[in-house]
TIMIFI-719587 format. One record per residue (C-alpha): residue in three letters; x, y, z. Coordinates in Angstrom, 3 decimals. Example, Ala and Ser with C-alpha at 12.3 -4.5 7.8 and 13.67 -1.06 7.14 Angstrom:
<sites>
<site><aa>ALA</aa><c1>12.300</c1><c2>-4.500</c2><c3>7.800</c3></site>
<site><aa>SER</aa><c1>13.670</c1><c2>-1.060</c2><c3>7.140</c3></site>
</sites>
This chain:
<sites>
<site><aa>UNK</aa><c1>132.902</c1><c2>-110.898</c2><c3>16.541</c3></site>
<site><aa>UNK</aa><c1>133.275</c1><c2>-107.161</c2><c3>16.221</c3></site>
<site><aa>UNK</aa><c1>131.413</c1><c2>-106.870</c2><c3>12.940</c3></site>
<site><aa>UNK</aa><c1>128.173</c1><c2>-105.101</c2><c3>13.827</c3></site>
<site><aa>UNK</aa><c1>127.447</c1><c2>-102.541</c2><c3>11.151</c3></site>
<site><aa>UNK</aa><c1>130.765</c1><c2>-103.321</c2><c3>9.492</c3></site>
<site><aa>UNK</aa><c1>129.636</c1><c2>-105.625</c2><c3>6.681</c3></site>
<site><aa>UNK</aa><c1>131.430</c1><c2>-104.757</c2><c3>3.476</c3></site>
<site><aa>UNK</aa><c1>133.777</c1><c2>-102.253</c2><c3>5.113</c3></site>
<site><aa>UNK</aa><c1>137.477</c1><c2>-102.702</c2><c3>4.456</c3></site>
<site><aa>UNK</aa><c1>139.790</c1><c2>-103.639</c2><c3>7.310</c3></site>
<site><aa>UNK</aa><c1>141.307</c1><c2>-100.155</c2><c3>7.079</c3></site>
<site><aa>UNK</aa><c1>137.855</c1><c2>-98.635</c2><c3>7.643</c3></site>
<site><aa>UNK</aa><c1>137.140</c1><c2>-100.888</c2><c3>10.658</c3></site>
<site><aa>UNK</aa><c1>140.268</c1><c2>-100.183</c2><c3>12.716</c3></site>
<site><aa>UNK</aa><c1>141.712</c1><c2>-97.062</c2><c3>14.298</c3></site>
<site><aa>UNK</aa><c1>144.926</c1><c2>-95.313</c2><c3>13.318</c3></site>
<site><aa>UNK</aa><c1>146.990</c1><c2>-97.049</c2><c3>16.012</c3></site>
<site><aa>UNK</aa><c1>145.911</c1><c2>-100.545</c2><c3>15.005</c3></site>
<site><aa>UNK</aa><c1>146.363</c1><c2>-99.736</c2><c3>11.325</c3></site>
<site><aa>UNK</aa><c1>149.960</c1><c2>-98.631</c2><c3>11.987</c3></site>
<site><aa>UNK</aa><c1>150.643</c1><c2>-101.852</c2><c3>13.931</c3></site>
<site><aa>UNK</aa><c1>149.150</c1><c2>-103.837</c2><c3>11.039</c3></site>
<site><aa>UNK</aa><c1>151.384</c1><c2>-102.075</c2><c3>8.489</c3></site>
<site><aa>UNK</aa><c1>154.480</c1><c2>-102.531</c2><c3>10.647</c3></site>
<site><aa>UNK</aa><c1>153.734</c1><c2>-106.214</c2><c3>11.262</c3></site>
<site><aa>UNK</aa><c1>153.064</c1><c2>-106.913</c2><c3>7.571</c3></site>
<site><aa>UNK</aa><c1>156.365</c1><c2>-105.210</c2><c3>6.728</c3></site>
<site><aa>UNK</aa><c1>158.141</c1><c2>-107.341</c2><c3>9.335</c3></site>
<site><aa>UNK</aa><c1>156.693</c1><c2>-110.519</c2><c3>7.813</c3></site>
<site><aa>UNK</aa><c1>158.038</c1><c2>-109.450</c2><c3>4.430</c3></site>
<site><aa>UNK</aa><c1>161.469</c1><c2>-108.638</c2><c3>5.890</c3></site>
<site><aa>UNK</aa><c1>161.627</c1><c2>-112.056</c2><c3>7.556</c3></site>
<site><aa>UNK</aa><c1>160.864</c1><c2>-113.617</c2><c3>4.158</c3></site>
<site><aa>UNK</aa><c1>163.458</c1><c2>-111.425</c2><c3>2.446</c3></site>
<site><aa>UNK</aa><c1>166.166</c1><c2>-112.563</c2><c3>4.879</c3></site>
<site><aa>UNK</aa><c1>165.128</c1><c2>-116.226</c2><c3>4.612</c3></site>
<site><aa>UNK</aa><c1>164.095</c1><c2>-116.552</c2><c3>8.258</c3></site>
<site><aa>UNK</aa><c1>160.677</c1><c2>-117.928</c2><c3>7.405</c3></site>
<site><aa>UNK</aa><c1>159.943</c1><c2>-121.628</c2><c3>7.158</c3></site>
<site><aa>UNK</aa><c1>157.282</c1><c2>-121.677</c2><c3>4.472</c3></site>
<site><aa>UNK</aa><c1>154.150</c1><c2>-121.050</c2><c3>6.595</c3></site>
<site><aa>UNK</aa><c1>155.334</c1><c2>-122.613</c2><c3>9.852</c3></site>
<site><aa>UNK</aa><c1>156.735</c1><c2>-119.689</c2><c3>11.817</c3></site>
<site><aa>UNK</aa><c1>154.850</c1><c2>-116.788</c2><c3>13.310</c3></site>
<site><aa>UNK</aa><c1>155.120</c1><c2>-113.183</c2><c3>14.320</c3></site>
<site><aa>UNK</aa><c1>152.443</c1><c2>-111.546</c2><c3>16.412</c3></site>
<site><aa>UNK</aa><c1>151.847</c1><c2>-107.992</c2><c3>17.514</c3></site>
<site><aa>UNK</aa><c1>149.611</c1><c2>-106.806</c2><c3>20.297</c3></site>
<site><aa>UNK</aa><c1>146.880</c1><c2>-104.311</c2><c3>19.471</c3></site>
<site><aa>UNK</aa><c1>147.696</c1><c2>-101.529</c2><c3>21.960</c3></site>
<site><aa>UNK</aa><c1>145.154</c1><c2>-100.980</c2><c3>24.709</c3></site>
<site><aa>UNK</aa><c1>143.514</c1><c2>-104.391</c2><c3>24.216</c3></site>
<site><aa>UNK</aa><c1>143.956</c1><c2>-108.081</c2><c3>25.023</c3></site>
<site><aa>UNK</aa><c1>143.995</c1><c2>-108.796</c2><c3>21.272</c3></site>
<site><aa>UNK</aa><c1>146.860</c1><c2>-109.577</c2><c3>18.978</c3></site>
<site><aa>UNK</aa><c1>147.446</c1><c2>-109.923</c2><c3>15.248</c3></site>
<site><aa>UNK</aa><c1>148.742</c1><c2>-113.126</c2><c3>13.681</c3></site>
<site><aa>UNK</aa><c1>149.425</c1><c2>-114.355</c2><c3>10.164</c3></site>
<site><aa>UNK</aa><c1>146.692</c1><c2>-116.040</c2><c3>8.146</c3></site>
<site><aa>UNK</aa><c1>147.313</c1><c2>-119.786</c2><c3>8.008</c3></site>
<site><aa>UNK</aa><c1>148.584</c1><c2>-120.928</c2><c3>4.625</c3></site>
<site><aa>UNK</aa><c1>149.777</c1><c2>-117.534</c2><c3>3.423</c3></site>
<site><aa>UNK</aa><c1>153.465</c1><c2>-117.134</c2><c3>2.589</c3></site>
<site><aa>UNK</aa><c1>155.214</c1><c2>-114.352</c2><c3>4.484</c3></site>
<site><aa>UNK</aa><c1>155.877</c1><c2>-112.294</c2><c3>1.375</c3></site>
<site><aa>UNK</aa><c1>152.116</c1><c2>-112.291</c2><c3>0.649</c3></site>
<site><aa>UNK</aa><c1>150.961</c1><c2>-110.945</c2><c3>4.006</c3></site>
<site><aa>UNK</aa><c1>149.358</c1><c2>-107.510</c2><c3>4.043</c3></site>
<site><aa>UNK</aa><c1>148.059</c1><c2>-105.239</c2><c3>6.781</c3></site>
<site><aa>UNK</aa><c1>144.517</c1><c2>-106.238</c2><c3>5.843</c3></site>
<site><aa>UNK</aa><c1>145.130</c1><c2>-109.998</c2><c3>5.794</c3></site>
<site><aa>UNK</aa><c1>146.373</c1><c2>-110.217</c2><c3>9.403</c3></site>
<site><aa>UNK</aa><c1>143.906</c1><c2>-111.956</c2><c3>11.716</c3></site>
<site><aa>UNK</aa><c1>142.929</c1><c2>-110.306</c2><c3>15.012</c3></site>
<site><aa>UNK</aa><c1>142.364</c1><c2>-112.803</c2><c3>17.825</c3></site>
<site><aa>UNK</aa><c1>141.945</c1><c2>-112.814</c2><c3>21.584</c3></site>
<site><aa>UNK</aa><c1>143.950</c1><c2>-114.746</c2><c3>24.167</c3></site>
<site><aa>UNK</aa><c1>141.649</c1><c2>-117.745</c2><c3>23.641</c3></site>
<site><aa>UNK</aa><c1>142.268</c1><c2>-117.954</c2><c3>19.895</c3></site>
<site><aa>UNK</aa><c1>138.884</c1><c2>-116.561</c2><c3>18.892</c3></site>
<site><aa>UNK</aa><c1>138.672</c1><c2>-114.126</c2><c3>16.009</c3></site>
<site><aa>UNK</aa><c1>137.523</c1><c2>-110.754</c2><c3>17.263</c3></site>
<site><aa>UNK</aa><c1>137.142</c1><c2>-109.271</c2><c3>13.821</c3></site>
<site><aa>UNK</aa><c1>135.705</c1><c2>-110.929</c2><c3>10.763</c3></site>
<site><aa>UNK</aa><c1>138.344</c1><c2>-112.587</c2><c3>8.579</c3></site>
<site><aa>UNK</aa><c1>138.190</c1><c2>-115.060</c2><c3>5.752</c3></site>
<site><aa>UNK</aa><c1>141.398</c1><c2>-116.642</c2><c3>7.051</c3></site>
<site><aa>UNK</aa><c1>142.102</c1><c2>-119.259</c2><c3>9.700</c3></site>
<site><aa>UNK</aa><c1>145.106</c1><c2>-119.199</c2><c3>12.013</c3></site>
<site><aa>UNK</aa><c1>147.724</c1><c2>-121.838</c2><c3>12.745</c3></site>
<site><aa>UNK</aa><c1>146.820</c1><c2>-123.452</c2><c3>16.098</c3></site>
<site><aa>UNK</aa><c1>150.518</c1><c2>-123.963</c2><c3>16.945</c3></site>
<site><aa>UNK</aa><c1>151.184</c1><c2>-120.265</c2><c3>16.424</c3></site>
<site><aa>UNK</aa><c1>148.326</c1><c2>-119.412</c2><c3>18.749</c3></site>
<site><aa>UNK</aa><c1>149.559</c1><c2>-121.856</c2><c3>21.418</c3></site>
<site><aa>UNK</aa><c1>153.075</c1><c2>-120.419</c2><c3>21.422</c3></site>
<site><aa>UNK</aa><c1>152.208</c1><c2>-116.735</c2><c3>21.177</c3></site>
<site><aa>UNK</aa><c1>149.089</c1><c2>-116.470</c2><c3>23.339</c3></site>
<site><aa>UNK</aa><c1>150.869</c1><c2>-117.532</c2><c3>26.519</c3></site>
<site><aa>UNK</aa><c1>153.610</c1><c2>-114.954</c2><c3>25.958</c3></site>
<site><aa>UNK</aa><c1>151.116</c1><c2>-112.169</c2><c3>25.302</c3></site>
<site><aa>UNK</aa><c1>149.099</c1><c2>-113.255</c2><c3>28.368</c3></site>
<site><aa>UNK</aa><c1>152.135</c1><c2>-113.391</c2><c3>30.663</c3></site>
<site><aa>UNK</aa><c1>153.978</c1><c2>-110.345</c2><c3>29.345</c3></site>
<site><aa>UNK</aa><c1>151.718</c1><c2>-107.339</c2><c3>28.855</c3></site>
<site><aa>UNK</aa><c1>154.814</c1><c2>-105.409</c2><c3>27.740</c3></site>
<site><aa>UNK</aa><c1>155.559</c1><c2>-107.851</c2><c3>24.878</c3></site>
<site><aa>UNK</aa><c1>154.203</c1><c2>-105.853</c2><c3>21.986</c3></site>
<site><aa>UNK</aa><c1>155.709</c1><c2>-108.122</c2><c3>19.326</c3></site>
<site><aa>UNK</aa><c1>156.704</c1><c2>-111.794</c2><c3>19.509</c3></site>
<site><aa>UNK</aa><c1>158.801</c1><c2>-113.528</c2><c3>16.828</c3></site>
<site><aa>UNK</aa><c1>159.169</c1><c2>-117.270</c2><c3>16.364</c3></site>
<site><aa>UNK</aa><c1>161.398</c1><c2>-118.119</c2><c3>13.438</c3></site>
<site><aa>UNK</aa><c1>163.238</c1><c2>-121.136</c2><c3>12.089</c3></site>
<site><aa>UNK</aa><c1>166.375</c1><c2>-119.538</c2><c3>10.705</c3></site>
<site><aa>UNK</aa><c1>168.896</c1><c2>-121.817</c2><c3>9.014</c3></site>
<site><aa>UNK</aa><c1>171.520</c1><c2>-121.019</c2><c3>11.673</c3></site>
<site><aa>UNK</aa><c1>169.098</c1><c2>-121.511</c2><c3>14.566</c3></site>
<site><aa>UNK</aa><c1>167.922</c1><c2>-124.857</c2><c3>13.203</c3></site>
<site><aa>UNK</aa><c1>171.521</c1><c2>-125.981</c2><c3>12.689</c3></site>
<site><aa>UNK</aa><c1>172.517</c1><c2>-125.120</c2><c3>16.269</c3></site>
<site><aa>UNK</aa><c1>169.386</c1><c2>-126.670</c2><c3>17.751</c3></site>
<site><aa>UNK</aa><c1>170.043</c1><c2>-129.889</c2><c3>15.833</c3></site>
<site><aa>UNK</aa><c1>173.395</c1><c2>-130.369</c2><c3>17.596</c3></site>
<site><aa>UNK</aa><c1>173.303</c1><c2>-132.613</c2><c3>20.649</c3></site>
<site><aa>UNK</aa><c1>175.587</c1><c2>-130.159</c2><c3>22.464</c3></site>
<site><aa>UNK</aa><c1>173.523</c1><c2>-127.101</c2><c3>21.477</c3></site>
<site><aa>UNK</aa><c1>175.329</c1><c2>-123.785</c2><c3>21.219</c3></site>
<site><aa>UNK</aa><c1>179.020</c1><c2>-124.291</c2><c3>21.864</c3></site>
<site><aa>UNK</aa><c1>181.177</c1><c2>-121.546</c2><c3>23.462</c3></site>
<site><aa>UNK</aa><c1>183.422</c1><c2>-121.238</c2><c3>20.430</c3></site>
<site><aa>UNK</aa><c1>183.214</c1><c2>-117.500</c2><c3>19.775</c3></site>
<site><aa>UNK</aa><c1>182.511</c1><c2>-114.209</c2><c3>21.480</c3></site>
<site><aa>UNK</aa><c1>179.050</c1><c2>-114.253</c2><c3>19.914</c3></site>
<site><aa>UNK</aa><c1>178.185</c1><c2>-117.517</c2><c3>21.670</c3></site>
<site><aa>UNK</aa><c1>179.386</c1><c2>-116.150</c2><c3>25.015</c3></site>
<site><aa>UNK</aa><c1>177.037</c1><c2>-113.177</c2><c3>24.710</c3></site>
<site><aa>UNK</aa><c1>173.943</c1><c2>-115.389</c2><c3>24.945</c3></site>
<site><aa>UNK</aa><c1>175.128</c1><c2>-118.540</c2><c3>26.727</c3></site>
<site><aa>UNK</aa><c1>174.261</c1><c2>-117.384</c2><c3>30.258</c3></site>
<site><aa>UNK</aa><c1>170.663</c1><c2>-116.545</c2><c3>29.320</c3></site>
<site><aa>UNK</aa><c1>170.063</c1><c2>-119.421</c2><c3>26.900</c3></site>
<site><aa>UNK</aa><c1>167.451</c1><c2>-122.071</c2><c3>27.676</c3></site>
<site><aa>UNK</aa><c1>166.529</c1><c2>-125.244</c2><c3>25.845</c3></site>
<site><aa>UNK</aa><c1>163.211</c1><c2>-126.994</c2><c3>25.303</c3></site>
<site><aa>UNK</aa><c1>163.159</c1><c2>-130.485</c2><c3>23.828</c3></site>
<site><aa>UNK</aa><c1>161.233</c1><c2>-130.739</c2><c3>20.584</c3></site>
<site><aa>UNK</aa><c1>157.983</c1><c2>-132.608</c2><c3>21.207</c3></site>
<site><aa>UNK</aa><c1>156.279</c1><c2>-132.091</c2><c3>17.854</c3></site>
<site><aa>UNK</aa><c1>153.843</c1><c2>-129.354</c2><c3>16.930</c3></site>
<site><aa>UNK</aa><c1>152.981</c1><c2>-127.059</c2><c3>19.832</c3></site>
<site><aa>UNK</aa><c1>149.274</c1><c2>-127.819</c2><c3>20.080</c3></site>
<site><aa>UNK</aa><c1>149.032</c1><c2>-128.860</c2><c3>23.725</c3></site>
<site><aa>UNK</aa><c1>147.981</c1><c2>-125.978</c2><c3>26.010</c3></site>
<site><aa>UNK</aa><c1>149.975</c1><c2>-127.606</c2><c3>28.838</c3></site>
<site><aa>UNK</aa><c1>153.158</c1><c2>-126.688</c2><c3>26.945</c3></site>
<site><aa>UNK</aa><c1>152.382</c1><c2>-123.023</c2><c3>27.441</c3></site>
</sites>
């Protein structure tokens, strides 16, 4: 872990200006997702890449979205290892889903995985999204489906 000589220092003191701004923006996004009701208790995730690195920030496991702060975000690598000391764990399913996207898409600076009420309702329909409005037609051609197989813990699902 990147903690040499950093014992007792705040997160703000241990990161550069760019990472601190990403942390603030990501914490604000978590709180906005909670405000709009797009969170699912603690079971959705948003990650942001730390520019210039292979690291990304993810929510602390067990923390509600409206509690997340810039300092509580956990910095991990593409293998799920913490690269900066943190008292928090991460959700393994969040790592499984997000790490493969960050690994495959270097330009993906932020990845959102939410369980909105509308999204859950559509995904629960056997027919999926029906072409009943102009809004459905906007996304139908680029829409893909993945059968639900339980928690995303299997690296082969990446």
